[in-house]
PLY file of the C-alpha trace (Angstrom):
ply
format ascii 1.0
element vertex 442
property float x
property float y
property float z
element edge 441
property int vertex1
property int vertex2
end_header
-26.89 21.80 19.39
-27.84 21.07 16.08
-31.04 18.64 15.60
-30.25 18.22 12.63
-27.05 16.89 13.00
-26.57 13.09 13.00
-23.99 11.46 14.95
-22.85 7.70 15.27
-21.38 6.47 18.53
-19.82 3.52 19.45
-19.15 2.51 22.94
-16.09 0.23 23.95
-16.48 -2.94 26.42
-15.36 -1.19 29.53
-17.78 1.71 29.03
-20.51 -1.37 29.09
-19.14 -3.33 31.60
-21.78 -3.07 34.25
-25.11 -1.72 35.02
-23.47 1.72 36.34
-21.29 2.13 33.11
-24.93 1.38 31.06
-26.22 4.59 32.87
-23.02 6.73 32.18
-23.79 5.56 28.53
-27.51 6.75 28.73
-26.75 9.78 29.89
-24.39 10.42 27.31
-26.43 9.52 24.07
-29.84 11.18 26.11
-27.74 14.69 26.31
-27.62 14.91 22.82
-30.48 14.41 20.37
-28.47 14.10 17.47
-26.83 10.81 18.83
-29.24 8.70 17.26
-27.00 5.71 15.74
-25.40 3.46 18.80
-23.06 0.85 18.19
-21.51 -1.05 21.95
-19.56 -3.69 22.33
-19.59 -6.94 24.52
-19.03 -6.09 28.68
-15.53 -5.90 29.39
-13.51 -5.89 32.49
-15.02 -4.74 35.43
-11.96 -4.47 37.38
-8.53 -5.71 36.71
-8.44 -9.27 37.09
-11.84 -9.52 35.59
-12.82 -11.56 32.81
-14.50 -10.09 29.18
-17.52 -11.47 28.08
-16.44 -12.66 25.21
-13.52 -14.31 26.47
-15.88 -16.14 28.17
-17.90 -17.30 24.82
-14.47 -18.25 23.15
-14.20 -20.70 26.29
-17.56 -22.12 26.00
-16.75 -22.40 21.90
-13.78 -24.26 22.65
-15.23 -26.85 25.20
-18.06 -27.12 23.15
-15.54 -28.11 20.03
-14.35 -30.88 22.46
-17.62 -32.50 23.35
-17.55 -31.01 26.73
-19.89 -28.99 28.86
-20.40 -25.21 28.81
-22.96 -24.94 31.65
-20.39 -23.48 34.25
-18.90 -20.58 32.07
-22.61 -20.49 30.00
-24.43 -19.41 33.32
-21.56 -16.83 34.55
-22.29 -15.07 30.98
-26.10 -15.31 31.69
-25.19 -14.23 35.76
-23.34 -10.74 33.96
-25.99 -10.29 31.47
-28.69 -10.24 34.53
-26.76 -8.47 36.52
-26.55 -5.44 34.32
-30.80 -6.03 33.81
-31.50 -5.81 36.88
-29.14 -2.85 37.97
-30.68 -0.65 34.78
-33.68 -1.57 36.46
-35.50 -3.47 33.14
-37.76 -5.52 35.33
-40.33 -6.19 32.02
-37.37 -7.15 29.74
-35.55 -10.71 29.46
-33.00 -12.58 27.37
-34.04 -15.99 28.57
-35.32 -16.86 25.36
-31.71 -15.64 23.71
-29.68 -17.75 26.13
-31.21 -21.00 25.50
-30.78 -20.42 21.65
-27.27 -19.27 21.77
-26.35 -22.07 24.22
-27.69 -24.68 22.20
-26.20 -23.54 18.86
-23.08 -23.15 20.57
-23.22 -27.17 21.86
-23.87 -28.09 18.16
-20.72 -26.23 16.90
-22.22 -23.13 15.61
-18.38 -21.80 15.52
-16.26 -19.58 17.25
-17.53 -16.23 15.07
-20.97 -17.20 16.02
-19.84 -17.84 20.13
-17.64 -14.50 20.05
-20.68 -11.99 18.19
-23.26 -13.11 21.09
-21.65 -10.57 23.37
-22.40 -8.08 21.45
-25.61 -9.05 20.52
-26.87 -9.42 23.71
-25.66 -6.04 25.02
-26.79 -4.53 22.07
-30.45 -5.52 22.83
-30.25 -4.96 26.50
-28.89 -0.94 25.31
-32.07 -0.86 22.66
-34.53 -1.99 25.38
-32.56 0.64 28.16
-32.51 3.85 25.98
-35.96 3.04 23.87
-34.24 2.92 20.49
-34.77 0.11 18.08
-32.83 -2.87 17.61
-30.89 -3.90 14.19
-29.11 -7.02 14.40
-25.84 -6.54 12.56
-26.31 -10.01 10.99
-29.11 -8.22 8.48
-27.27 -5.42 7.27
-23.44 -5.76 7.49
-22.30 -8.28 5.13
-19.22 -10.83 4.23
-18.38 -12.37 1.00
-18.05 -16.18 0.83
-14.60 -15.94 1.25
-14.60 -14.46 4.42
-13.97 -10.75 3.06
-16.08 -7.44 4.34
-18.68 -6.72 1.24
-18.41 -3.38 1.63
-20.70 -2.19 -1.41
-23.47 -4.34 -0.17
-23.27 -3.24 3.46
-23.65 0.02 2.32
-26.40 -0.41 0.26
-28.65 -2.32 2.32
-27.51 -0.63 5.71
-28.11 3.14 4.06
-31.90 2.11 3.09
-32.46 0.30 6.95
-31.45 3.52 8.61
-33.58 5.61 6.52
-36.41 3.36 8.10
-35.09 4.01 11.75
-34.94 7.79 13.53
-32.38 5.91 16.11
-31.21 2.55 16.63
-28.83 -0.07 18.00
-26.62 -1.87 16.10
-24.64 -4.26 17.76
-20.61 -3.89 16.76
-18.02 -6.45 15.65
-20.19 -8.62 13.24
-21.76 -9.68 10.28
-22.97 -12.56 7.94
-21.78 -14.28 4.89
-23.92 -15.22 2.16
-25.18 -18.91 3.67
-26.24 -16.80 6.84
-23.44 -17.65 8.66
-21.84 -15.36 11.55
-18.74 -13.64 10.26
-16.63 -11.45 13.21
-14.10 -8.85 12.24
-10.32 -9.91 12.54
-9.65 -6.51 14.76
-10.75 -3.61 15.92
-14.79 -5.23 15.51
-17.13 -2.37 16.64
-15.00 0.16 16.06
-15.10 -0.75 12.22
-19.15 -1.20 12.91
-18.92 2.01 14.35
-17.70 3.30 11.19
-19.38 1.38 8.58
-22.80 2.82 10.51
-21.53 6.01 10.29
-20.68 6.08 6.43
-24.44 4.53 5.90
-26.27 7.35 7.88
-24.16 10.36 6.42
-23.45 11.52 10.03
-21.80 14.41 10.71
-19.57 12.63 12.82
-18.07 9.80 14.29
-17.78 9.47 17.91
-16.06 6.33 19.66
-16.33 6.33 23.45
-13.76 4.38 25.24
-11.97 4.76 28.84
-9.24 7.33 27.90
-9.68 11.07 26.87
-8.49 10.49 23.27
-4.95 10.18 21.78
-1.50 10.69 23.83
1.49 12.15 21.87
3.70 9.54 23.50
3.05 5.91 25.56
1.80 6.67 29.09
3.65 3.35 30.05
7.10 5.00 28.94
6.65 8.91 29.02
5.29 10.07 32.62
1.43 12.05 31.78
2.28 12.77 28.55
0.07 15.40 26.57
-2.86 14.88 24.64
-3.64 15.21 20.79
-6.81 17.37 20.36
-6.44 17.11 16.44
-4.84 14.66 14.37
-5.10 13.80 10.80
-5.86 10.37 9.40
-2.41 10.53 7.96
-1.14 10.88 11.15
-3.06 8.57 12.89
-1.60 5.83 10.43
1.70 6.63 10.88
1.08 6.40 14.68
-1.02 3.22 15.20
1.26 1.39 12.58
4.17 2.15 15.03
2.36 0.84 17.85
-0.20 3.94 18.89
-3.18 1.63 20.31
-6.40 3.92 21.37
-7.94 3.74 17.66
-6.38 1.49 14.97
-6.32 2.83 11.16
-8.05 0.27 10.06
-10.65 0.36 11.88
-12.18 3.51 10.50
-11.16 3.37 6.46
-15.08 3.43 5.94
-15.47 7.52 7.30
-12.44 7.94 5.88
-13.20 7.59 2.71
-15.84 9.53 2.94
-14.24 12.40 5.08
-16.37 12.23 8.55
-14.41 13.08 11.79
-13.91 11.29 14.28
-14.14 12.17 17.74
-12.45 9.86 20.65
-13.97 10.66 24.06
-13.74 9.27 27.31
-17.15 7.69 28.94
-16.09 8.11 32.26
-15.34 12.05 31.79
-17.32 12.83 28.78
-16.56 16.77 29.34
-12.95 16.14 28.38
-12.13 17.33 24.92
-11.01 14.00 23.22
-9.37 13.75 20.22
-10.69 14.77 16.81
-9.61 13.06 13.93
-9.78 14.77 10.42
-8.75 14.46 7.30
-6.98 17.91 6.97
-6.31 20.57 8.74
-4.39 24.06 8.66
-4.27 23.61 12.84
-0.62 23.40 13.88
0.79 23.55 17.65
3.97 25.99 16.42
5.42 25.40 19.93
5.60 21.70 19.90
5.70 20.46 16.00
5.53 16.94 16.27
1.63 15.52 16.73
3.38 11.80 18.59
6.03 9.43 19.27
5.60 6.02 18.19
7.95 2.89 18.54
8.00 -0.50 18.04
10.40 -3.17 18.65
11.22 -6.80 16.54
13.00 -5.89 13.75
15.34 -6.86 11.59
17.59 -5.54 9.38
19.43 -7.40 5.97
22.13 -5.40 4.82
23.60 -6.31 0.97
27.12 -4.51 -0.46
28.54 -4.27 -3.43
30.76 -1.82 -5.47
29.42 -0.10 -7.84
25.62 -1.39 -6.75
24.24 2.06 -7.93
24.77 1.14 -11.79
23.64 -2.50 -11.19
20.74 -2.59 -13.40
17.94 -4.62 -11.30
19.64 -5.08 -8.16
17.06 -3.79 -6.37
14.18 -5.36 -8.37
16.28 -9.01 -7.59
16.17 -8.67 -4.21
12.81 -7.70 -3.44
11.69 -10.62 -6.11
13.38 -13.19 -3.46
11.47 -11.63 -0.79
8.18 -11.70 -2.63
8.88 -15.55 -3.15
9.14 -16.18 0.11
6.05 -14.25 0.99
8.29 -11.43 3.27
7.23 -7.89 3.31
9.42 -4.98 4.48
9.29 -2.22 6.66
12.04 0.36 5.03
14.80 0.04 2.36
17.54 2.74 3.45
20.02 2.60 0.79
23.63 4.52 0.19
25.34 3.76 -3.11
26.99 0.82 -2.51
24.82 -0.57 0.10
20.98 -1.68 0.39
19.26 -2.37 3.87
16.01 -4.34 4.04
14.14 -3.37 7.39
11.70 -6.34 8.35
10.00 -7.71 11.40
12.46 -10.35 12.81
9.57 -13.11 12.89
9.71 -13.38 9.23
13.17 -14.65 9.34
12.28 -17.45 11.65
13.18 -20.81 9.76
13.96 -18.98 6.75
17.46 -17.22 7.13
19.89 -19.55 6.10
18.12 -20.13 2.83
16.93 -16.35 2.54
20.79 -15.58 2.13
21.67 -18.35 -0.02
19.09 -17.04 -2.31
20.16 -13.58 -2.05
23.68 -14.50 -2.90
22.21 -16.36 -6.01
20.27 -13.61 -6.69
22.43 -10.79 -7.02
25.61 -11.67 -5.70
26.36 -9.05 -3.33
30.45 -8.62 -1.85
29.07 -9.13 1.64
25.59 -10.06 2.97
24.31 -9.91 6.94
21.76 -9.96 9.11
21.31 -7.64 12.21
18.61 -8.14 15.13
17.34 -6.05 17.94
16.15 -3.12 16.05
13.43 -1.24 16.86
11.66 1.41 15.00
11.22 4.96 16.11
8.35 7.29 14.56
8.22 10.96 15.06
5.17 11.98 13.27
3.33 15.52 12.60
2.01 17.91 10.03
4.02 20.72 11.90
7.49 19.10 10.79
6.48 20.26 6.94
8.89 22.97 5.82
9.49 23.16 9.69
14.16 24.00 9.22
15.64 21.70 11.75
13.43 19.30 12.70
15.45 15.97 12.13
18.33 17.92 13.36
16.44 18.41 16.45
15.51 14.54 16.67
19.27 13.42 15.76
20.59 16.15 18.40
18.28 14.43 21.47
18.80 11.05 20.65
22.43 11.75 20.61
23.17 13.87 23.20
21.18 10.87 25.49
24.28 8.83 24.36
22.31 6.97 21.87
23.73 5.07 18.81
21.22 5.57 15.28
21.24 2.57 13.63
18.90 3.98 10.53
17.48 7.02 9.79
14.69 7.40 7.19
12.66 10.08 6.03
9.45 10.09 4.03
9.43 12.29 1.31
6.23 14.07 2.70
8.11 15.22 5.81
5.37 13.85 7.58
7.44 11.27 9.58
11.17 10.42 10.28
11.35 6.84 11.34
14.73 5.96 13.27
15.96 2.41 14.32
17.75 2.20 17.31
18.80 -0.73 19.59
16.17 -2.37 21.37
17.37 -1.67 24.46
17.33 1.92 24.16
13.94 2.63 22.43
12.63 3.73 25.81
15.45 5.92 26.36
15.35 7.36 23.00
11.34 7.97 23.09
12.16 10.04 26.33
14.85 11.72 24.39
12.78 12.89 21.74
9.64 13.85 24.08
11.76 16.24 26.15
13.26 17.74 23.10
9.91 18.48 21.50
7.01 18.56 24.13
8.33 19.85 27.35
0 1
1 2
2 3
3 4
4 5
5 6
6 7
7 8
8 9
9 10
10 11
11 12
12 13
13 14
14 15
15 16
16 17
17 18
18 19
19 20
20 21
21 22
22 23
23 24
24 25
25 26
26 27
27 28
28 29
29 30
30 31
31 32
32 33
33 34
34 35
35 36
36 37
37 38
38 39
39 40
40 41
41 42
42 43
43 44
44 45
45 46
46 47
47 48
48 49
49 50
50 51
51 52
52 53
53 54
54 55
55 56
56 57
57 58
58 59
59 60
60 61
61 62
62 63
63 64
64 65
65 66
66 67
67 68
68 69
69 70
70 71
71 72
72 73
73 74
74 75
75 76
76 77
77 78
78 79
79 80
80 81
81 82
82 83
83 84
84 85
85 86
86 87
87 88
88 89
89 90
90 91
91 92
92 93
93 94
94 95
95 96
96 97
97 98
98 99
99 100
100 101
101 102
102 103
103 104
104 105
105 106
106 107
107 108
108 109
109 110
110 111
111 112
112 113
113 114
114 115
115 116
116 117
117 118
118 119
119 120
120 121
121 122
122 123
123 124
124 125
125 126
126 127
127 128
128 129
129 130
130 131
131 132
132 133
133 134
134 135
135 136
136 137
137 138
138 139
139 140
140 141
141 142
142 143
143 144
144 145
145 146
146 147
147 148
148 149
149 150
150 151
151 152
152 153
153 154
154 155
155 156
156 157
157 158
158 159
159 160
160 161
161 162
162 163
163 164
164 165
165 166
166 167
167 168
168 169
169 170
170 171
171 172
172 173
173 174
174 175
175 176
176 177
177 178
178 179
179 180
180 181
181 182
182 183
183 184
184 185
185 186
186 187
187 188
188 189
189 190
190 191
191 192
192 193
193 194
194 195
195 196
196 197
197 198
198 199
199 200
200 201
201 202
202 203
203 204
204 205
205 206
206 207
207 208
208 209
209 210
210 211
211 212
212 213
213 214
214 215
215 216
216 217
217 218
218 219
219 220
220 221
221 222
222 223
223 224
224 225
225 226
226 227
227 228
228 229
229 230
230 231
231 232
232 233
233 234
234 235
235 236
236 237
237 238
238 239
239 240
240 241
241 242
242 243
243 244
244 245
245 246
246 247
247 248
248 249
249 250
250 251
251 252
252 253
253 254
254 255
255 256
256 257
257 258
258 259
259 260
260 261
261 262
262 263
263 264
264 265
265 266
266 267
267 268
268 269
269 270
270 271
271 272
272 273
273 274
274 275
275 276
276 277
277 278
278 279
279 280
280 281
281 282
282 283
283 284
284 285
285 286
286 287
287 288
288 289
289 290
290 291
291 292
292 293
293 294
294 295
295 296
296 297
297 298
298 299
299 300
300 301
301 302
302 303
303 304
304 305
305 306
306 307
307 308
308 309
309 310
310 311
311 312
312 313
313 314
314 315
315 316
316 317
317 318
318 319
319 320
320 321
321 322
322 323
323 324
324 325
325 326
326 327
327 328
328 329
329 330
330 331
331 332
332 333
333 334
334 335
335 336
336 337
337 338
338 339
339 340
340 341
341 342
342 343
343 344
344 345
345 346
346 347
347 348
348 349
349 350
350 351
351 352
352 353
353 354
354 355
355 356
356 357
357 358
358 359
359 360
360 361
361 362
362 363
363 364
364 365
365 366
366 367
367 368
368 369
369 370
370 371
371 372
372 373
373 374
374 375
375 376
376 377
377 378
378 379
379 380
380 381
381 382
382 383
383 384
384 385
385 386
386 387
387 388
388 389
389 390
390 391
391 392
392 393
393 394
394 395
395 396
396 397
397 398
398 399
399 400
400 401
401 402
402 403
403 404
404 405
405 406
406 407
407 408
408 409
409 410
410 411
411 412
412 413
413 414
414 415
415 416
416 417
417 418
418 419
419 420
420 421
421 422
422 423
423 424
424 425
425 426
426 427
427 428
428 429
429 430
430 431
431 432
432 433
433 434
434 435
435 436
436 437
437 438
438 439
439 440
440 441
């Protein structure tokens, strides 16, 4: 172990759901002196039908907004935290004064962001007391602008200065503050983002993200039985897979460390010796046997297809089509095209209530010979740095799908050769994923 090394460690809600999980986390932190900065989530589910503390806090806020009593739900929240405190043997530690302040603020309609953030705030206080680290309120070091956007420059400058005066500290995840002092939460992957921000500010050598799974798997375990783990993945591969539905860690949650090239290690709190998955900026390490890194898929897409003779020589055709989409605030996923056809793949939800109007406007803009919309499309991404320059990869993908008796509705391969996107009928997505997995992994 390198004692000069610095690690930022983030623990998810399932890792901190009760006193026993807290003890596991504390043992992990104490096992490596370089784990100097800790970012905790709020207590998650202890069992399948349990309720997350954050959801209980949202419920309290909802009741308060209606002018109804929050006593029953808030008492349940207090009970969760007091059980953790008692289970950890923190006999001289109490959150009673915090409970009183938080309850009063929620009753006075402090807002949903404030209410939800208190889960991390309280868990952070317990964690700091239990492991003997200093507590830093995220509201004092993580900032948002008045319109709710993350203030990256101010946060990094202030947080970097504060961390230099704290050799070891706990910074609760999920929230920060606006210029007027009001609490603001991140929209998604909140604690993951905080961990990434802290890692960047302390110039961490590595950002460990501890959860309840042993890293990324190369396919969805709900579709593929016991899929192989991914040992090393690049940020670009992660972006492709997370965008297409892989959910262990969203790419947006780690943009601060990606920016400065800090690697991220995904680890399992319940199996700390498992290697997990290392996310890096770039690597020469390639699995020559498997070629691909992962497979991910997503449903609920539609395709707008326009046909027109000599389209390839019609100046401005594509621009006019995209201007119509822009007017409606629509974004597209892919634009597969031929010399006389242009297709726009976009989420089906964007078309709701706009179909006829959109068709009419496209007809007026470019006067196509034919235009139609097809629904029930699923997109499947085959991603891997090992595919670059590997002959026959696309043929293997298409061959596996054809062998399974599946009709391809769309094909799109990026110029970087990092991924191949295929479109299939929604009813055949799982079948297509299994076919490709069998071809490349087993």
